[in-house]
TIDOBA-206548 format. One record per residue (C-alpha): x, y, z. Coordinates in steps of 0.25 Angstrom, whole numbers, m for minus. Layout:
BEGIN
(tise (X, Y, Z))
...
//
This chain:
BEGIN
(tise (76, 77, m27))
(tise (75, 78, m11))
(tise (76, 63, m8))
(tise (87, 53, m10))
(tise (82, 38, m12))
(tise (86, 24, m13))
(tise (79, 17, m24))
(tise (78, 4, m32))
(tise (74, 3, m47))
(tise (61, m4, m50))
(tise (63, m4, m65))
(tise (71, 5, m75))
(tise (62, 17, m72))
(tise (57, 17, m58))
(tise (62, 15, m44))
(tise (58, 12, m29))
(tise (63, 21, m18))
(tise (68, 13, m6))
(tise (73, 25, 3))
(tise (72, 40, 3))
(tise (81, 51, 9))
(tise (78, 65, 11))
(tise (80, 78, 19))
(tise (65, 78, 23))
(tise (55, 69, 29))
(tise (46, 74, 18))
(tise (50, 66, 5))
(tise (46, 68, m9))
(tise (50, 56, m18))
(tise (53, 60, m33))
(tise (46, 54, m45))
(tise (60, 49, m50))
(tise (74, 47, m45))
(tise (86, 45, m53))
(tise (77, 44, m65))
(tise (68, 33, m60))
(tise (53, 34, m57))
(tise (50, 32, m42))
(tise (39, 21, m42))
(tise (40, 14, m28))
(tise (44, 17, m14))
(tise (51, 4, m8))
(tise (48, m4, 4))
(tise (51, 3, 17))
(tise (56, 16, 9))
(tise (52, 26, 20))
(tise (53, 16, 32))
(tise (65, 17, 41))
(tise (66, 2, 39))
(tise (79, m2, 32))
(tise (78, m3, 16))
(tise (88, m11, 8))
(tise (94, m1, m1))
(tise (106, m10, m6))
(tise (100, m10, m20))
(tise (94, 4, m20))
(tise (99, 16, m27))
(tise (102, 30, m20))
(tise (96, 41, m29))
(tise (106, 51, m23))
(tise (116, 54, m12))
(tise (109, 56, 1))
(tise (112, 70, 6))
(tise (117, 70, 21))
(tise (104, 78, 26))
(tise (95, 68, 20))
(tise (88, 57, 29))
(tise (82, 43, 26))
(tise (67, 45, 24))
(tise (62, 34, 32))
(tise (54, 31, 45))
(tise (51, 44, 53))
(tise (59, 53, 43))
(tise (47, 52, 33))
(tise (36, 62, 34))
(tise (31, 64, 20))
(tise (33, 57, 7))
(tise (28, 62, m7))
(tise (29, 51, m18))
(tise (31, 54, m33))
(tise (20, 52, m43))
(tise (27, 40, m48))
(tise (26, 31, m36))
(tise (19, 18, m38))
(tise (22, 10, m25))
(tise (25, 11, m10))
(tise (33, m1, m5))
(tise (30, m9, 8))
(tise (32, m1, 21))
(tise (37, 11, 13))
(tise (34, 20, 25))
(tise (35, 10, 37))
(tise (36, 18, 50))
(tise (37, 31, 44))
(tise (30, 37, 56))
(tise (31, 52, 52))
(tise (26, 50, 38))
(tise (14, 60, 37))
(tise (11, 61, 22))
(tise (14, 54, 9))
(tise (11, 59, m5))
(tise (7, 48, m14))
(tise (6, 48, m30))
(tise (m6, 43, m38))
(tise (3, 33, m44))
(tise (5, 25, m32))
(tise (0, 10, m35))
(tise (6, 1, m24))
(tise (10, 2, m9))
(tise (16, m9, m1))
(tise (12, m14, 13))
(tise (13, m6, 26))
(tise (18, 6, 18))
(tise (14, 16, 29))
(tise (15, 7, 41))
(tise (17, 16, 54))
(tise (15, 29, 46))
(tise (5, 34, 56))
(tise (7, 49, 53))
(tise (4, 47, 38))
(tise (m9, 55, 38))
(tise (m8, 61, 24))
(tise (m7, 55, 10))
(tise (m6, 64, m2))
(tise (m11, 58, m16))
(tise (m7, 66, m29))
(tise (m21, 63, m35))
(tise (m36, 65, m34))
(tise (m44, 59, m22))
(tise (m53, 53, m33))
(tise (m41, 45, m40))
(tise (m38, 31, m39))
(tise (m26, 29, m29))
(tise (m19, 19, m21))
(tise (m25, 26, m8))
(tise (m33, 14, m3))
(tise (m21, 5, m3))
(tise (m13, 16, 5))
(tise (m24, 18, 15))
(tise (m24, 3, 19))
(tise (m10, 6, 25))
(tise (m14, 18, 33))
(tise (m24, 16, 44))
(tise (m22, 30, 51))
(tise (m28, 43, 47))
(tise (m23, 47, 33))
(tise (m28, 59, 24))
(tise (m26, 57, 9))
(tise (m24, 69, 1))
(tise (m27, 70, m14))
(tise (m25, 81, m24))
(tise (m40, 85, m22))
(tise (m44, 80, m9))
(tise (m41, 73, 4))
(tise (m47, 61, 12))
(tise (m45, 56, 26))
(tise (m44, 41, 31))
(tise (m45, 39, 46))
(tise (m37, 29, 53))
(tise (m43, 16, 57))
(tise (m38, 4, 66))
(tise (m37, m10, 61))
(tise (m33, m24, 67))
(tise (m36, m38, 68))
(tise (m44, m44, 79))
(tise (m44, m59, 83))
(tise (m59, m64, 81))
(tise (m57, m79, 83))
(tise (m49, m89, 91))
(tise (m42, m94, 79))
(tise (m34, m81, 78))
(tise (m44, m75, 68))
(tise (m43, m60, 66))
(tise (m52, m50, 60))
(tise (m48, m36, 55))
(tise (m54, m25, 64))
(tise (m55, m11, 58))
(tise (m58, 2, 66))
(tise (m61, 15, 59))
(tise (m68, 20, 47))
(tise (m54, 24, 41))
(tise (m52, 9, 36))
(tise (m66, 9, 29))
(tise (m63, 23, 23))
(tise (m50, 17, 17))
(tise (m57, 7, 10))
(tise (m66, 17, 2))
(tise (m59, 16, m12))
(tise (m65, 11, m25))
(tise (m55, 7, m36))
(tise (m44, 16, m30))
(tise (m53, 28, m28))
(tise (m58, 33, m14))
(tise (m72, 29, m12))
(tise (m78, 42, m6))
(tise (m92, 36, m4))
(tise (m86, 24, 4))
(tise (m77, 34, 12))
(tise (m88, 43, 15))
(tise (m97, 31, 20))
(tise (m87, 29, 31))
(tise (m89, 43, 37))
(tise (m102, 40, 46))
(tise (m94, 29, 53))
(tise (m82, 37, 54))
(tise (m90, 48, 62))
(tise (m93, 37, 72))
(tise (m79, 32, 74))
(tise (m69, 43, 72))
(tise (m64, 56, 78))
(tise (m70, 69, 74))
(tise (m57, 74, 68))
(tise (m56, 61, 59))
(tise (m71, 62, 55))
(tise (m69, 77, 51))
(tise (m56, 73, 43))
(tise (m64, 64, 34))
(tise (m76, 73, 33))
(tise (m68, 86, 29))
(tise (m60, 80, 18))
(tise (m72, 73, 12))
(tise (m80, 86, 14))
(tise (m69, 94, 6))
(tise (m71, 84, m5))
(tise (m85, 88, m6))
(tise (m92, 77, 1))
(tise (m105, 82, 7))
(tise (m107, 70, 16))
(tise (m98, 76, 27))
(tise (m105, 90, 28))
(tise (m114, 86, 39))
(tise (m103, 81, 48))
(tise (m94, 93, 45))
(tise (m106, 102, 49))
(tise (m109, 95, 62))
(tise (m95, 95, 67))
(tise (m85, 106, 72))
(tise (m74, 106, 61))
(tise (m65, 117, 66))
(tise (m56, 110, 74))
(tise (m52, 100, 63))
(tise (m50, 110, 51))
(tise (m37, 116, 55))
(tise (m29, 103, 51))
(tise (m33, 105, 36))
(tise (m24, 113, 27))
(tise (m36, 116, 18))
(tise (m44, 121, 30))
(tise (m49, 134, 23))
(tise (m55, 126, 11))
(tise (m61, 116, 21))
(tise (m67, 128, 29))
(tise (m73, 135, 17))
(tise (m80, 122, 12))
(tise (m85, 119, 26))
(tise (m91, 133, 27))
(tise (m98, 132, 14))
(tise (m104, 119, 18))
(tise (m108, 125, 31))
(tise (m99, 115, 39))
(tise (m93, 127, 46))
(tise (m98, 140, 50))
(tise (m92, 154, 53))
(tise (m90, 151, 68))
(tise (m82, 138, 63))
(tise (m73, 147, 54))
(tise (m71, 157, 65))
(tise (m66, 146, 74))
(tise (m57, 140, 63))
(tise (m51, 154, 61))
(tise (m48, 155, 76))
(tise (m42, 141, 77))
(tise (m33, 142, 64))
(tise (m18, 145, 68))
(tise (m13, 146, 54))
(tise (m14, 161, 50))
(tise (m16, 159, 35))
(tise (m27, 149, 37))
(tise (m34, 157, 47))
(tise (m33, 169, 37))
(tise (m39, 160, 26))
(tise (m50, 156, 36))
(tise (m53, 170, 39))
(tise (m54, 174, 24))
(tise (m64, 162, 23))
(tise (m73, 167, 34))
(tise (m73, 181, 27))
(tise (m77, 174, 14))
(tise (m87, 164, 20))
(tise (m94, 174, 30))
(tise (m96, 187, 24))
(tise (m97, 194, 38))
(tise (m83, 201, 40))
(tise (m74, 196, 50))
(tise (m64, 204, 58))
(tise (m51, 197, 63))
(tise (m40, 203, 72))
(tise (m26, 200, 73))
(tise (m28, 191, 84))
(tise (m36, 181, 74))
(tise (m22, 179, 67))
//
């Protein structure tokens, strides 16, 4: 085990983790500690706010090179498949947190779990995108851009802005929401993502958001097989956005097959690509998709 923790017993079999120590800001919580199953993450667990540990149990002696995993010393956290609950303010002010790995077993989260975690742009779920999950409740606490990765697909939720405006002399306030990201976060039916509702937001999204945001929504739904996004992808230059994706080659091949990209687009992608391995794969894809032979010099590498 690469972490030391303070924990409290919930019952005879399970525990709640209150504080974590590790060598790395990238943390993986085990399924069990000292023979107890990890079911909960306590309030303020990863926050720099002081936590009362007077009644907690230390799982092991903390090595001298370990640090307290709190505040800006947390970048990535992978939770075990046994986790059921995240406590209040669990990641409060974790301003360098970039990604979390959540289990299908998660059933409860406290208030303001991700407050001020504005770099948290990736959530990984260990299940299918078509499964019932706790995602809707999680998204209510994340107003900024976030991409959710499942075992079989990914989906993107753009940021939105919300606040209360005074609408009457008696201090009457109304909630004002700006951005389709809010409506997209409401698209769930009985715990499953409502893709029809999500896709219905796209037209208005195109009128309000940046081209990079629109493309992000479109390309991920396109990769899931949605035909709705093909006209948009055919009508726009995609080359400047594709390089940020790890699976660029799979995307490019599918875009070529659906005539959303042409040979000149592929040539431009090859020229722009800085990673040698990816560039080589794109060259091989060109030879596969376009039968006319291509000649490359060493300068292409």
